[in-house]
C-alpha positions in Angstrom: 164.7 444.5 129.4 168.3 443.5 128.6 170.5 446.7 128.8 172.1 445.8 125.5 168.9 445.6 123.8 167.8 449.0 125.3 171.1 450.6 124.2 170.6 449.3 120.5 167.2 450.5 120.4 168.2 453.9 121.6 171.2 454.2 119.4 169.0 453.2 116.4 166.1 455.6 117.3 168.3 458.6 118.2 171.0 458.1 115.7 170.2 461.4 113.7 168.5 463.3 116.6 170.0 466.5 117.8 169.3 469.1 120.4 168.4 472.6 119.4 172.0 473.7 119.7 173.2 470.7 117.6 174.6 468.6 120.3 173.7 464.6 119.7 170.7 463.5 121.9 172.7 460.2 122.4 175.4 462.4 124.4 172.7 463.3 126.9 171.3 459.7 127.1 174.7 458.4 127.7 175.3 460.8 130.4 172.0 459.9 132.1 172.7 456.2 131.8 176.1 456.6 133.5 174.6 458.5 136.4 171.9 455.9 137.3 172.2 452.7 139.1 172.7 449.6 137.1 169.0 448.4 137.7 167.8 451.6 136.0 170.3 451.5 133.0 167.6 450.0 130.5 165.3 452.8 131.2 167.9 455.5 131.1 168.7 454.3 127.7 165.1 454.5 126.6 164.0 457.5 128.6 163.8 459.8 125.4 162.1 457.4 123.2 158.5 458.0 124.1 159.0 461.7 124.6 160.4 462.1 121.1 157.9 459.7 119.6 160.5 457.3 118.2 158.8 454.1 119.0 155.5 453.2 120.0 154.9 451.3 123.3 153.9 448.1 121.8 157.2 447.7 119.9 159.0 448.3 123.1 157.1 445.6 124.8 157.6 443.3 121.9 161.3 444.0 122.3 161.3 442.8 125.9 160.3 445.8 127.9 158.5 444.6 131.1 155.3 446.1 132.3 157.1 447.7 135.3 159.6 449.2 132.9 156.8 450.5 130.6 155.2 452.1 133.7 158.7 453.8 134.7 159.2 455.0 131.2 155.7 456.5 131.3 156.5 458.2 134.5 159.7 459.5 133.2 158.1 461.0 129.9 156.4 464.5 130.6 153.3 464.9 128.8 153.2 467.2 125.7 151.1 469.8 127.7 153.8 470.0 130.3 155.4 473.0 128.7 155.0 475.2 131.6 156.9 475.3 134.8 153.9 474.5 137.0 152.9 471.7 134.8 156.3 470.2 134.5 156.7 470.3 138.4 153.4 468.5 138.7 154.8 465.9 136.4 157.8 465.6 138.6 155.9 465.4 141.8 154.0 462.3 140.2 157.5 460.7 139.7 158.4 461.6 143.2 155.4 459.8 144.7 155.1 456.9 142.4 155.0 453.5 144.2 156.7 450.2 143.6 159.6 449.3 141.2 158.3 451.5 138.4 158.6 454.3 140.7 162.0 453.7 142.0 163.3 453.1 138.6 161.5 456.4 137.2 163.0 458.4 140.1 166.6 457.1 139.3 166.3 458.1 135.9 164.4 461.4 136.2 166.9 462.5 138.9 169.9 461.9 136.5 168.0 463.5 133.7 167.3 466.7 135.8 170.8 466.8 136.9 172.0 466.5 133.4 169.5 469.4 132.6 171.1 471.6 135.2 174.6 470.8 133.9 173.8 471.1 130.2 170.8 473.3 129.8 168.8 473.2 126.6 165.6 474.8 125.2 162.8 473.2 123.4 160.5 475.6 121.7 162.0 478.5 123.5 161.2 477.0 127.0 163.5 475.1 129.3 162.0 472.9 132.0 162.7 474.0 135.7 165.4 471.3 136.2 166.9 472.7 139.5 163.3 473.0 141.0 162.3 469.5 139.8 165.6 468.2 141.4 164.5 469.7 144.6 161.1 468.0 144.5 162.7 464.7 143.8 165.3 465.2 146.5 162.4 465.6 149.1 161.0 462.1 147.8 161.3 458.8 149.3 164.5 457.8 147.4 166.4 461.0 148.0 169.4 459.5 150.0 169.6 456.4 147.8 169.7 458.4 144.5 172.3 460.7 145.9 174.5 457.8 147.0 174.0 456.2 143.5 175.0 459.4 141.8 178.0 459.7 143.9 179.0 456.0 143.4 178.2 456.0 139.6 181.4 455.2 137.7 182.8 457.9 135.4 183.3 456.2 131.9 184.4 457.8 128.7 181.5 458.8 126.5 182.5 456.2 123.9 182.1 453.4 126.3 178.6 454.5 127.1 177.6 454.1 123.6 177.4 457.7 122.3 180.9 458.7 121.2 
């Protein structure tokens, strides 16, 4: 999917969404985008869409999402029942071991998402995912060195340039 289209979808879908502490969800999404390699930007923009139920999969496909990108989004999105540390870490393990382009995209976005969770903790229904433990699981996976290098090389851009100012 075109990155500009993904950004537009995310901005429309999450315009009014707030974290429990009142911070805009788009601020989190923009930070994740900035921390991912360019090839994963579309998935990074959309990584909250399925989790928050903002759009159904068929609408994303109609908007130009490829089947690999849909698989990556499905991988990144924790299932509703993953509201325990053990279940969440099982979900991260699936992302860590996923094959192909979808797996690489999902790992890039999940790593950025987990790092953002560590830096900007937030609770959902009184529970916070074990971001640091999840990051350690991804760091042991096949893309660990590449993800670390991409995170280190990601340009730092002001929030307003990332689309969530």
